[in-house]
C-alpha positions as CSV (number, residue, x, y, z in Angstrom):
1,M,-45.4,47.7,4.2
2,G,-44.2,50.4,6.5
3,K,-44.4,54.2,5.9
4,R,-42.2,55.4,3.0
5,R,-40.4,58.7,3.2
6,R,-39.3,60.8,0.4
7,V,-35.6,61.1,-0.5
8,A,-34.2,64.3,-1.8
9,G,-33.3,64.2,-5.4
10,R,-35.6,61.2,-6.2
11,N,-37.7,61.6,-9.3
12,N,-41.4,62.1,-8.4
13,S,-42.4,59.9,-11.3
14,R,-41.7,56.6,-9.4
15,P,-42.4,53.1,-10.6
16,L,-45.6,51.5,-9.2
17,V,-45.0,49.2,-6.2
18,I,-47.5,46.4,-5.9
19,G,-47.2,43.7,-3.2
20,G,-43.4,43.8,-3.2
21,L,-43.1,44.1,-7.0
22,I,-42.1,47.0,-9.2
23,A,-43.7,47.3,-12.6
24,V,-41.2,49.1,-14.8
25,V,-42.2,50.5,-18.2
26,G,-39.4,50.3,-20.6
27,L,-38.8,51.5,-24.2
28,G,-41.7,50.7,-26.5
29,G,-44.1,50.3,-23.5
30,A,-42.8,46.8,-22.6
31,V,-43.6,45.9,-19.0
32,G,-41.2,43.8,-16.8
33,A,-41.9,42.7,-13.2
34,Y,-39.2,43.0,-10.6
35,S,-39.0,42.3,-6.9
36,L,-37.2,44.3,-4.2
37,L,-34.4,42.5,-2.5
38,G,-34.9,42.9,1.3
39,G,-38.3,44.5,0.7
40,G,-40.2,46.5,3.3
41,A,-39.8,49.9,5.0
42,A,-36.4,49.0,6.5
43,A,-35.1,48.1,3.1
44,D,-36.3,51.5,1.7
45,D,-34.5,53.3,4.4
46,R,-31.2,51.4,3.8
47,H,-31.3,51.9,0.0
48,A,-32.3,55.5,0.3
49,A,-28.9,56.3,1.7
50,S,-27.2,55.1,-1.5
51,G,-30.0,56.5,-3.7
52,H,-30.8,53.2,-5.5
53,Q,-32.5,49.8,-5.1
54,K,-31.3,46.5,-6.5
55,L,-34.0,45.0,-8.7
56,V,-34.6,41.3,-9.4
57,K,-36.7,40.3,-12.4
58,T,-39.4,37.8,-11.7
59,G,-42.0,36.0,-13.7
60,P,-41.7,33.4,-16.5
61,P,-38.8,33.8,-19.0
62,S,-39.7,35.7,-22.1
63,A,-39.4,34.1,-25.6
64,S,-36.2,36.1,-26.1
65,E,-34.7,34.9,-22.8
66,V,-35.6,31.3,-23.6
67,R,-33.8,31.5,-27.0
68,T,-30.8,33.3,-25.6
69,T,-30.3,31.0,-22.6
70,A,-30.8,27.8,-24.6
71,T,-28.4,28.9,-27.3
72,A,-25.7,29.8,-24.7
73,F,-26.0,26.4,-23.1
74,L,-26.1,24.4,-26.2
75,T,-23.3,26.3,-27.9
76,A,-21.0,25.8,-24.9
77,W,-21.9,22.1,-24.7
78,Q,-21.3,21.6,-28.4
79,R,-17.8,23.3,-28.1
80,G,-16.9,21.0,-25.2
81,D,-16.8,23.8,-22.7
82,A,-18.5,21.9,-19.8
83,A,-17.8,24.6,-17.3
84,R,-19.4,27.4,-19.3
85,A,-22.4,25.2,-20.2
86,A,-22.8,24.2,-16.6
87,A,-22.7,27.8,-15.5
88,A,-25.8,28.4,-17.6
89,T,-27.8,25.9,-15.5
90,D,-29.3,26.0,-12.0
91,D,-27.0,23.2,-10.7
92,S,-23.6,23.8,-12.1
93,A,-21.9,21.0,-10.0
94,A,-24.2,18.3,-11.3
95,A,-24.1,19.7,-14.8
96,T,-20.3,19.9,-14.9
97,A,-20.0,16.3,-13.8
98,A,-22.5,15.0,-16.4
99,L,-21.1,17.1,-19.3
100,T,-17.5,16.3,-18.5
101,G,-18.4,12.6,-18.3
102,Y,-20.2,12.9,-21.7
103,R,-16.8,13.3,-23.3
104,K,-14.4,11.5,-20.9
105,D,-16.5,8.5,-19.9
106,A,-18.9,8.1,-22.8
107,H,-16.1,9.0,-25.4
108,L,-18.5,11.2,-27.4
109,T,-17.0,13.6,-29.9
110,G,-18.1,15.7,-32.9
111,V,-21.2,16.8,-31.0
112,T,-23.7,18.8,-33.0
113,L,-26.8,20.2,-31.1
114,T,-29.6,21.6,-33.2
115,P,-32.4,23.4,-31.3
116,G,-36.0,23.1,-32.5
117,T,-39.0,25.3,-32.0
118,P,-39.6,26.2,-28.3
119,T,-42.9,25.5,-26.6
120,G,-43.1,28.0,-23.9
121,A,-39.9,27.7,-21.9
122,T,-39.1,24.2,-23.2
123,V,-36.7,23.8,-26.1
124,P,-36.4,20.5,-28.0
125,F,-33.1,19.8,-29.6
126,S,-31.5,17.0,-31.7
127,V,-28.1,15.5,-30.9
128,K,-25.6,14.0,-33.4
129,A,-22.3,12.7,-32.1
130,T,-19.7,10.0,-32.6
131,V,-18.8,7.3,-30.2
132,S,-15.1,6.5,-30.5
133,Y,-13.3,3.9,-28.5
134,Q,-10.0,2.0,-29.1
135,G,-10.0,2.8,-32.8
136,T,-13.7,2.0,-33.4
137,S,-16.3,4.7,-34.1
138,K,-20.0,4.7,-34.6
139,P,-22.6,7.5,-34.9
140,L,-25.2,8.3,-32.2
141,T,-28.3,10.4,-32.8
142,Y,-31.2,11.1,-30.5
143,D,-33.6,13.9,-29.4
144,S,-33.8,15.6,-26.1
145,K,-35.1,18.8,-24.5
146,L,-34.4,21.5,-21.9
147,T,-36.4,23.9,-19.9
148,V,-35.4,27.5,-19.1
149,V,-36.3,28.9,-15.7
150,R,-35.7,32.1,-13.8
151,R,-33.3,31.9,-10.9
152,A,-34.9,33.3,-7.7
153,N,-31.9,35.0,-6.1
154,D,-30.9,37.2,-9.0
155,G,-33.7,36.8,-11.7
156,A,-31.3,35.4,-14.3
157,T,-32.6,32.8,-16.7
158,V,-30.9,29.4,-16.6
159,V,-31.5,25.9,-17.8
160,R,-33.2,23.7,-15.3
161,W,-30.7,20.9,-14.8
162,Q,-31.8,17.3,-14.9
163,P,-29.9,14.3,-16.2
164,S,-32.5,13.8,-19.0
165,V,-31.1,17.0,-20.7
166,V,-28.0,15.0,-21.6
167,H,-30.0,11.9,-22.7
168,P,-33.8,11.3,-22.3
169,D,-33.2,7.9,-20.7
170,L,-31.0,9.2,-17.9
171,T,-32.3,9.6,-14.4
172,D,-30.6,10.7,-11.2
173,G,-27.5,8.6,-10.4
174,D,-27.2,7.2,-14.0
175,R,-24.1,7.5,-16.1
176,L,-23.1,7.3,-19.8
177,V,-20.1,5.0,-20.2
178,T,-18.4,3.5,-23.2
179,G,-16.2,0.4,-22.7
180,E,-16.4,-3.3,-22.1
181,A,-20.0,-4.0,-21.1
182,G,-20.6,-5.0,-17.5
183,T,-22.6,-8.0,-18.5
184,P,-22.3,-10.2,-21.7
185,P,-25.1,-10.0,-24.2
186,I,-27.8,-12.7,-24.3
187,K,-29.8,-14.4,-26.9
188,A,-33.3,-14.8,-25.6
189,L,-35.5,-17.6,-26.9
190,D,-39.2,-18.1,-26.8
191,R,-40.7,-21.4,-25.5
192,D,-40.4,-22.9,-29.1
193,G,-36.7,-22.0,-29.5
194,G,-37.2,-18.9,-31.7
195,E,-35.1,-15.8,-31.0
196,I,-36.7,-12.9,-29.3
197,T,-35.8,-9.5,-30.7
198,T,-37.2,-6.0,-30.4
199,A,-37.6,-5.9,-34.2
200,K,-40.1,-8.8,-33.9
201,Y,-41.5,-7.8,-30.5
202,P,-41.1,-4.0,-29.8
203,S,-42.6,-4.3,-26.3
204,L,-39.8,-6.5,-25.0
205,G,-36.9,-4.1,-25.0
206,T,-37.0,-3.7,-21.2
207,V,-37.5,-7.4,-20.8
208,L,-34.4,-8.2,-22.9
209,D,-32.4,-5.6,-20.8
210,G,-33.6,-7.3,-17.6
211,L,-32.8,-10.8,-18.9
212,R,-29.3,-9.6,-19.8
213,E,-28.8,-8.0,-16.4
214,K,-29.8,-11.1,-14.5
215,Y,-28.5,-13.9,-16.8
216,G,-25.7,-12.4,-19.0
217,K,-22.9,-13.8,-16.9
218,K,-24.7,-17.0,-16.0
219,A,-25.5,-17.8,-19.6
220,G,-21.8,-18.1,-20.6
221,G,-21.5,-15.2,-23.0
222,K,-18.6,-12.7,-23.3
223,P,-19.1,-8.9,-23.1
224,G,-18.6,-6.6,-26.1
225,I,-17.7,-2.9,-26.3
226,E,-20.7,-0.6,-25.9
227,L,-22.0,2.8,-25.1
228,R,-24.5,2.2,-22.4
229,I,-26.5,3.8,-19.6
230,V,-25.1,2.5,-16.3
231,R,-28.0,2.7,-13.8
232,R,-27.6,3.8,-10.2
233,A,-27.2,1.1,-7.6
234,A,-30.5,-0.2,-6.2
235,G,-31.7,0.2,-2.6
236,K,-31.5,-2.5,-0.1
237,G,-33.7,-5.5,-1.1
238,K,-34.5,-3.9,-4.5
239,E,-33.5,-5.2,-8.0
240,K,-31.2,-2.8,-9.9
241,T,-32.8,-1.3,-13.0
242,P,-31.0,-3.0,-15.9
243,D,-28.4,-1.0,-17.8
244,K,-29.4,0.1,-21.3
245,T,-27.2,-0.3,-24.4
246,L,-27.3,2.7,-26.7
247,V,-24.6,1.8,-29.3
248,T,-22.7,-1.5,-29.8
249,L,-19.1,-0.8,-31.1
250,S,-18.1,-4.5,-31.1
251,A,-20.5,-7.3,-30.3
252,G,-19.7,-9.8,-27.6
253,T,-20.5,-13.4,-27.6
254,P,-24.1,-13.9,-26.4
255,G,-25.2,-16.6,-24.0
256,T,-28.6,-18.3,-24.5
257,V,-31.6,-17.8,-22.1
258,K,-34.9,-19.7,-22.8
259,T,-38.1,-18.0,-21.7
260,T,-41.7,-19.2,-21.3
261,L,-43.0,-16.7,-23.9
262,S,-45.3,-18.1,-26.6
263,P,-44.5,-16.6,-30.0
264,T,-48.1,-16.8,-31.1
265,L,-49.5,-15.0,-28.1
266,Q,-46.6,-12.5,-27.9
267,A,-47.2,-11.5,-31.5
268,K,-50.9,-11.2,-30.8
269,A,-50.3,-9.1,-27.7
270,E,-48.1,-6.7,-29.6
271,Q,-50.8,-6.3,-32.3
272,E,-53.5,-5.6,-29.7
273,V,-51.7,-3.0,-27.7
274,T,-50.3,-1.2,-30.8
275,A,-53.9,-0.4,-31.8
276,R,-54.5,1.5,-28.5
277,D,-52.8,4.2,-26.5
278,K,-51.4,3.4,-23.0
279,A,-52.4,-0.3,-23.1
280,S,-50.7,-3.1,-21.3
281,V,-51.4,-6.8,-21.1
282,V,-50.1,-10.1,-19.6
283,V,-51.0,-13.7,-20.5
284,M,-50.1,-16.6,-18.2
285,R,-50.9,-20.2,-17.5
286,P,-52.8,-20.5,-14.2
287,S,-51.8,-24.1,-13.5
288,T,-48.0,-23.4,-13.6
289,G,-47.4,-19.6,-13.5
290,E,-45.6,-19.5,-16.8
291,I,-45.8,-16.1,-18.5
292,L,-46.9,-16.5,-22.1
293,A,-47.0,-12.9,-23.3
294,A,-46.5,-9.4,-22.1
295,A,-46.9,-6.2,-24.1
296,N,-47.2,-2.4,-23.7
297,S,-48.2,0.4,-26.1
298,G,-45.3,2.4,-24.9
299,H,-41.8,0.9,-24.9
300,G,-40.0,3.1,-22.4
301,F,-41.4,1.6,-19.2
302,N,-42.8,-1.9,-18.6
303,V,-46.2,-1.2,-17.1
304,A,-47.2,-4.8,-17.6
305,F,-44.6,-6.0,-15.1
306,E,-43.6,-2.9,-13.2
307,G,-46.6,-0.6,-13.2
308,S,-48.1,0.6,-10.0
309,L,-51.8,1.5,-10.6
310,A,-55.0,1.4,-8.7
311,P,-56.8,-1.8,-10.1
312,G,-60.3,-0.6,-9.5
313,S,-63.0,-3.2,-9.3
314,T,-60.8,-6.1,-10.5
315,M,-59.6,-6.0,-6.8
316,K,-63.1,-7.2,-5.8
317,I,-61.8,-10.7,-6.6
318,V,-59.5,-10.4,-3.6
319,T,-62.2,-8.6,-1.5
320,S,-64.8,-11.3,-2.3
321,T,-62.3,-13.9,-1.1
322,L,-62.1,-12.0,2.2
323,L,-65.9,-11.7,2.5
324,F,-66.5,-15.4,1.6
325,E,-63.9,-16.5,4.1
326,K,-65.5,-14.4,6.9
327,G,-69.0,-15.4,6.1
328,L,-70.0,-11.8,5.3
329,A,-71.2,-12.8,1.8
330,H,-72.4,-15.8,-0.1
331,A,-72.6,-16.0,-3.9
332,D,-76.3,-17.0,-3.9
333,K,-77.6,-15.3,-0.8
334,P,-79.2,-11.8,-0.6
335,H,-76.7,-8.9,-0.3
336,P,-77.3,-5.2,-0.1
337,C,-76.4,-2.9,-3.1
338,P,-77.8,0.5,-2.2
339,K,-77.1,3.7,-4.2
340,Y,-74.9,5.1,-1.4
341,V,-72.9,4.0,1.6
342,T,-71.1,6.3,3.9
343,Y,-68.0,5.1,5.8
344,G,-65.1,7.0,7.4
345,G,-66.7,10.3,6.4
346,W,-66.8,9.5,2.7
347,K,-69.9,8.9,0.7
348,F,-69.4,6.1,-1.7
349,Q,-71.7,5.4,-4.7
350,N,-72.1,3.1,-7.7
351,D,-71.5,4.0,-11.3
352,N,-74.4,6.1,-12.4
353,K,-75.8,5.7,-8.8
354,F,-77.5,2.4,-9.6
355,E,-78.9,0.1,-6.9
356,I,-80.0,-3.5,-6.9
357,K,-83.0,-4.3,-4.8
358,N,-83.5,-7.8,-3.5
359,G,-80.4,-9.1,-5.3
360,T,-77.7,-11.7,-4.4
361,F,-74.0,-11.1,-3.9
362,K,-73.5,-12.7,-7.3
363,D,-75.7,-10.0,-8.9
364,S,-73.7,-7.3,-7.1
365,F,-70.4,-8.8,-8.2
366,A,-71.5,-9.1,-11.8
367,A,-72.8,-5.5,-11.9
368,S,-69.7,-4.3,-10.1
369,C,-71.7,-2.8,-7.2
370,N,-69.3,-0.7,-5.1
371,T,-71.6,-0.4,-2.1
372,A,-72.0,-4.1,-1.8
373,F,-68.4,-4.2,-0.7
374,I,-68.2,-0.8,1.2
375,S,-71.2,-1.8,3.3
376,Q,-69.1,-4.6,4.9
377,A,-66.2,-2.3,5.9
378,E,-67.6,-1.8,9.4
379,K,-67.3,-5.5,10.0
380,L,-63.7,-5.7,9.0
381,R,-60.3,-5.1,10.7
382,N,-58.0,-2.6,9.0
383,D,-55.5,-5.4,8.1
384,D,-58.0,-8.0,6.9
385,L,-57.6,-7.3,3.2
386,T,-53.9,-7.0,3.4
387,R,-53.6,-10.4,5.1
388,V,-55.8,-12.2,2.5
389,A,-53.8,-10.5,-0.4
390,Q,-50.5,-11.6,1.1
391,Q,-51.4,-15.0,2.5
392,I,-53.6,-16.4,-0.3
393,Y,-52.6,-14.4,-3.4
394,G,-48.9,-13.8,-2.7
395,L,-49.3,-10.1,-3.2
396,G,-47.3,-7.2,-1.7
397,M,-44.5,-9.4,-0.1
398,D,-41.7,-8.1,-2.5
399,D,-40.5,-11.7,-3.0
400,W,-41.6,-12.6,-6.6
401,S,-38.6,-13.6,-8.8
402,I,-40.0,-13.9,-12.3
403,G,-36.6,-13.5,-14.1
404,V,-36.7,-9.7,-14.7
405,P,-37.6,-6.8,-12.5
406,S,-41.3,-6.7,-11.5
407,F,-43.6,-5.0,-9.0
408,D,-45.5,-7.5,-6.8
409,G,-48.5,-5.4,-6.0
410,A,-49.2,-3.4,-2.8
411,V,-52.2,-3.7,-0.4
412,P,-51.2,-1.6,2.6
413,V,-53.0,-1.6,5.9
414,Q,-55.3,1.5,5.9
415,S,-58.0,2.8,8.1
416,A,-61.4,4.6,7.9
417,A,-62.4,5.8,4.4
418,Q,-59.1,4.7,2.8
419,M,-59.6,1.1,4.1
420,A,-63.1,1.1,2.6
421,A,-61.8,2.5,-0.7
422,S,-59.2,-0.3,-0.9
423,L,-62.0,-2.9,-0.9
424,I,-62.9,-1.6,-4.4
425,G,-59.3,-1.3,-5.6
426,Q,-58.8,2.4,-4.8
427,G,-57.1,3.9,-1.8
428,G,-53.5,2.8,-1.5
429,V,-54.0,-0.5,-3.5
430,R,-51.6,-0.7,-6.4
431,M,-51.3,-3.4,-9.1
432,N,-50.2,-4.1,-12.7
433,P,-51.5,-6.5,-15.3
434,L,-49.0,-9.2,-14.2
435,N,-50.5,-9.0,-10.6
436,M,-54.1,-9.2,-11.8
437,A,-53.4,-12.1,-14.2
438,S,-52.0,-13.9,-11.2
439,V,-55.1,-13.0,-9.1
440,V,-57.6,-14.4,-11.6
441,S,-55.3,-17.4,-12.0
442,T,-55.4,-18.1,-8.3
443,A,-59.1,-17.7,-8.2
444,K,-59.4,-20.2,-11.1
445,T,-57.1,-22.9,-9.5
446,G,-57.5,-22.1,-5.8
447,V,-53.7,-22.1,-5.4
448,F,-51.1,-19.2,-6.0
449,H,-48.5,-20.1,-8.6
450,Q,-45.9,-17.3,-8.7
451,P,-45.7,-16.1,-12.3
452,Y,-42.3,-16.6,-14.0
453,L,-40.7,-15.7,-17.3
454,V,-37.6,-17.9,-16.9
455,A,-37.9,-21.4,-15.3
456,P,-36.4,-21.5,-11.8
457,S,-34.3,-24.5,-12.9
458,V,-32.2,-22.2,-15.1
459,D,-30.6,-20.5,-12.1
460,G,-31.8,-22.5,-9.1
461,R,-33.8,-19.6,-7.7
462,T,-36.8,-20.2,-5.4
463,L,-40.3,-19.0,-6.4
464,A,-42.5,-17.2,-3.9
465,K,-45.2,-19.3,-2.1
466,A,-48.4,-18.3,-0.5
467,T,-48.7,-19.2,3.2
468,R,-52.2,-20.7,2.8
469,T,-54.8,-21.5,0.3
470,M,-58.5,-20.5,0.2
471,S,-61.1,-22.9,1.3
472,A,-62.9,-25.1,-1.2
473,S,-66.1,-23.3,-0.5
474,T,-64.5,-19.9,-1.2
475,Q,-63.0,-21.0,-4.4
476,A,-66.3,-22.5,-5.6
477,Q,-68.1,-19.2,-4.9
478,L,-65.3,-17.2,-6.6
479,K,-65.5,-19.2,-9.7
480,E,-69.3,-19.0,-9.7
481,V,-69.4,-15.1,-9.5
482,L,-66.6,-14.8,-12.1
483,Q,-68.3,-17.1,-14.5
484,Y,-71.6,-15.3,-14.0
485,T,-69.9,-12.0,-14.7
486,A,-68.4,-13.3,-17.9
487,A,-71.8,-14.7,-19.0
488,A,-74.3,-12.0,-17.9
489,G,-72.4,-9.2,-16.1
490,T,-70.1,-6.3,-17.1
491,A,-67.7,-8.6,-18.9
492,A,-70.3,-10.4,-21.0
493,K,-69.8,-8.3,-24.1
494,A,-66.1,-8.9,-24.3
495,M,-66.3,-12.6,-23.4
496,A,-69.1,-13.5,-25.7
497,G,-68.5,-16.7,-27.6
498,L,-65.5,-17.8,-25.6
499,G,-67.1,-20.9,-24.2
500,P,-68.3,-22.3,-20.9
501,D,-65.0,-22.6,-18.9
502,V,-64.5,-18.8,-18.6
503,G,-64.6,-16.2,-15.8
504,A,-63.9,-12.5,-15.8
505,K,-64.0,-9.2,-13.9
506,T,-64.0,-5.7,-15.2
507,G,-62.6,-2.6,-13.4
508,S,-62.4,1.2,-13.7
509,A,-60.1,3.2,-11.5
510,E,-60.5,6.9,-11.1
511,V,-57.2,8.9,-11.4
512,D,-56.8,12.6,-10.4
513,G,-56.3,14.8,-13.5
514,Q,-57.8,12.3,-16.0
515,N,-61.0,12.8,-17.8
516,K,-61.6,9.1,-18.1
517,P,-60.7,6.3,-15.7
518,N,-58.1,3.6,-16.2
519,G,-59.9,0.6,-17.7
520,W,-59.1,-2.9,-16.3
521,F,-60.1,-6.4,-17.3
522,T,-58.9,-9.8,-16.1
523,A,-60.2,-13.2,-17.2
524,W,-59.5,-16.9,-17.7
525,K,-60.4,-19.4,-20.4
526,G,-59.4,-23.0,-19.6
527,D,-55.8,-23.0,-18.6
528,L,-55.1,-19.5,-19.9
529,A,-55.5,-16.3,-18.0
530,A,-54.9,-12.7,-19.0
531,A,-55.2,-9.2,-17.5
532,G,-54.9,-5.8,-19.2
533,V,-55.2,-2.1,-18.5
534,V,-55.8,0.9,-20.8
535,Q,-54.9,4.1,-18.9
536,A,-57.3,7.0,-19.3
537,G,-59.3,4.8,-21.7
538,G,-62.7,4.5,-19.9
539,H,-64.6,1.5,-18.6
540,G,-62.6,-1.8,-18.6
541,G,-65.2,-3.8,-20.4
542,D,-65.0,-1.5,-23.4
543,T,-61.2,-0.9,-23.4
544,A,-59.1,-3.6,-21.9
545,G,-61.8,-6.2,-22.3
546,P,-61.4,-6.7,-26.1
547,I,-57.6,-7.0,-25.7
548,V,-57.8,-9.7,-23.1
549,A,-60.6,-11.6,-25.0
550,A,-58.6,-11.5,-28.2
551,L,-55.6,-13.1,-26.5
552,L,-57.8,-15.8,-24.9
553,R,-59.2,-16.6,-28.3
554,A,-55.7,-16.7,-29.8
555,G,-54.6,-19.2,-27.2
556,S,-57.5,-21.6,-27.6
């Protein structure tokens, strides 16, 4: 900062200036931090003429500021004063639109907002309101939260605006609307004709929303009157996220949609994931692609179908296909598995830095040896793995049509160390349990059958096809290494007692910020295949393995 000159009449006991901040000691010894607007010597000179400086408070909001700001916002919202409530946020235009729509479009009245105990700058609150439309009313209750922040330009504390303040399920571009539903309700049936409900299968809320979005009009139902979240329009080539019904004022007439779900396996899947945190699983039939069960511990997002997670060593099924096809590995021939391999400037190692001396590729696969795969990176082109994933396994083409929204996996073309990392399911590779159940199914049958929840005959849609199949030799070797892994490798404990016609692969994917990796497991038994993930759970054989094995047993 430039030289400072004294100004006549200024008190010699000046506040301490540190790095553009003033520390001001107030009554009772409390200390507040303020910044100088237009700081620097020139600013000193300008403000000296008027004998004062404008101070802007900085730093996190105090507990008192959090309470005061939250109360002002919630009180104005409760009174229906959208303009005043919006003025207490950092985005008054967006807040005004949302809070005005809360009453005009959602037809919500009698709003009561009750704040809870703040945690830092975050204040939880409960909402009670009444939905009233055309002479019919019903109550609505839910919990939400807001966060108080300090505005940079003037230091005032305001509510950080985000749609989820109004309702926790709202995201950018979504709206709350009460009126005739855009799509009629549906009555979803399992493969045996039983009705599918969230009371029976809590994991299937998002699936039911998706079925309604896609088949509501086609199934012949009539819409009712609902308060619902109308989702923003999807981007080009993307499926729109299904709208979500919050309150039904008058029920419509549902149409009927039959699914491929097995009531026995769905019930078992729900039971298995409920016993664990952040668990997801999918069961399918390899010979047809029929999805028999799908479940998640959490019910807000369908990780089983739409998750996008690094699959770790379960991806070695696809990589092994590549190596077998190129003649870079053979199940029963010697293959290196050193402690370390360096490629692209990265040093890769195995779990606990193990090595296998004089072992075969089958030994390396069963032990999940990373370096056995990384050591072959120098012999591969950057797009080799991507091409095999797309052409043989049908992954990453954005063309699956299972009957509800899904993510079809991603195996991007990468180079150097990231390409090597993709060989072991890290780097930019992203999958979910549906994708990995399909992968092990393709390995089992040798042919990709796109998974589906609703038969294509229902709406005449076309299922995705792979452009080629793996060679007979490649499939035989894949089955051999997967069977060996289930019998004597990292999957043996989970697969014990399941019989001879089984194959499996474990996986663990490191994630930044997690103490434990995501645990993956994918396997088949006869004409049944399953894949699961337990996020931040640890090694796949110990976490996702028991879930998958329990479902394979239940389907026997």
